[in-house]
N, C-alpha and C positions, 0 to 999 in steps of 0.2 A: 504493500500500500504506500502511496506517496506521502511525503511528510506534510504535516499540517503547516499552513503558512500564516504568518502574522505580517500584515502590510503596514509599514510605517512611513510617514511622509507628511509634509505640510499640506494644507488645503490647496488643491489645484495642481499637485505634483504629478497627477496621473494615476493614482491608485485605483480609482473607479474604472477607468478605461482598461487597465491591465487585469483587474479582477474579472471583468466581463470576458476577456479573452481566455483567461484561465478556466473559466466555467465552460465556455463553448468549445475550446480546443482540447483541454486536458481533463475535463470532467469534475472539476472541483465544485464544492458547494459554497456559495458566498454567504457569509454571516455578517450582516449589518445590525448592530445593536438597535439602531433606530427602527428598522423593519421588524425586528423581533418584538420590540415593545408594542408596536402597533398591532402586530398579528396576535399577540397574547391577549391584548385588550379585546380584540374582535372575537376571539374564541370564548371570552367570558370565563376563563379558567380562574382558579383561586389566585394564581400568580398574576394573571391579568387584572383581576379586581384590585389586588394590592398595588400594582403599578398605576392603575387608573386613579386610585386614591392619592398616591404621591403626586401625580401630575395635576390632578384637580386642585390640590392645595398649592400649586405653583412651585413645588420643590423639585430639585434635581433628583433623578433616580440614583440611589446610592450604589456604591460598588458591590456590596453584598448581594443586592437584588439583581444587578446585572450578571453577576457570576451565577446566581441561581437560574436566571433566564438562559444563560449559555448552556448550563448543564442539562436543562430541560429540553433543549432543542438540538443538541449535538451528540452524536454517538461516534466518538473518535476511534472506536475499535472497528468500525465498519465503513467509515467514510473519510474523505479528505476535505478539510474545510479551509476557507480563507477568513481570517479574523480581520475585520476592517472597522476602524473607529474605536477599538479597544485592544490594547491599553494605550492610554494617553500620557501616563506618568509612571514613575518607577514603582510606586506602591501597587498600581494596577498590574504592571508587568509581573511582579512577584506573585500577586494573588492569582493571576491567570495561570501561572505555572503550577502553583500549589493546589488550586481548587478545580481546575478544568483540564489542563494539558497533562499534568503529572509526569509520567514516564514515557509518554507517546513522542515519537520522533517529530521534531518541528524545526522550522527555520523562520527567521525574521528578515524581511527584505525592506531595506530603507531606500526610498526614492530620493536620491540626493540631487539637490538643485540649488543654485545661488538664489537667495531669498529676494534680492533686488530684481532678478529676472522673473521670478515667480510672481512678485507683486504686479509687474507690468502685464504678465499673462492673465492674472485674475481680473484686473480692471478691464481687460479687453474680452473677457469671456461672455458669451451670450448663449441662452438656452431656448429652444423652441418650446413654446407653451402648449403646443398641440401634441407633439410626439416625444418630446424630451431630448431630441438630438442636441449635442453640445458643439458650439463653434468657438473660434477665437479669431478676432478681427486681425490679428497679427500674422497668423500662419495657417489658419483653417477657416477662412471667411466663406460664407455661402456664395455660390456661383453668381446668383443674382442678389443684389443688395436688399437685405431685409426679408428674403424669401428662403424658407427651409428647403434644402436640396432633397430631403427625404420625403416630406409630406406636402410640400408646396404651401405650408402655412406661412402666414405673415406676422405671427406673434412671437418674434424673437426678442427675448427680454434679458436685461441685466439683473442678476440677483441683487437684492437690497443690500446684502453684506459684501458685495463686490465693489463698493465705492472705495476711493483711495484711503479715506480715514479708517474705515472698518477693516480693510485689508491690512493696513499697517498694525492695527491692534491685534488682529488674529495671528499674524505672523510673529509678533512680539511674544505673545503667549506661547506659541509653539516653540520658539527658539529657547525659551526659558525652561522648558520641561523635557525636550527631546534628548539632550546630551546624556543625562543619567540613564535613560532607557537604552540608548545605543551602547553605552558602556556595559550595561548589564548583559545584553545579548552577546556582545563581543567577547566578554570574559567567559561566557559559556561556549564560545565557538559556534554560535548559531546565527551570526549576523552576516548578511550579504548586502553590499551597497551596489546600487545600479545608477547609472548616469541618467537622471530623469530629464535632462535637457536635450537628449537625443531624440530622434524621431520615435513615434509610437511603435513602429515595427522593430527598430533597433532595440528599444527597451524590452519589448516582449521576447526577443531572442535571448537577451541577458537573463530575463526572468526564467525562461524555459530551461536554460542551461543550469540555473540555480536549482530548479526543481529536480532535474535529472541527477 
């Protein structure tokens, strides 16, 4: 069985794009904590009711509940998963190892990119409101201005948090927490860095080589 994968990288570094390729080409299952939270609430399970209560009170879902959610939805003995969006800090990385991954083979892939380049990339990101296709005005602009190549929709939007001020704040938070996480996985011999500034195809080749 293939190793479990933990994707690490700043917002906009390409984790989502590569996760989709890993699912379609290599048969991985993509685990997004946000999607799991919404699905559990929709199922109206006991865990879902607990999560709903936390969110209704306007609180952040605590790490213990997220770990409980992961254990309820992942069978690492029979499937290969991509963990995306968790862990975000050193305490979460240690807890993920202890509570979920345990002794199962795993690798952490860090999408390494200059944060100044990334900031420019995020500010120029646009998403089709109809089909979800993602564009970038710098290097992946739609063929016709304002029109989605995939569905011909004209609802290409900039995310509210992709403005210059919000991007600066988000990347600042990321920078302050990522180094201890990288050191943790590096000391375990489980870290692989890929050059996220390369083309999507080149990044995927690096990722595939890491998985193999």
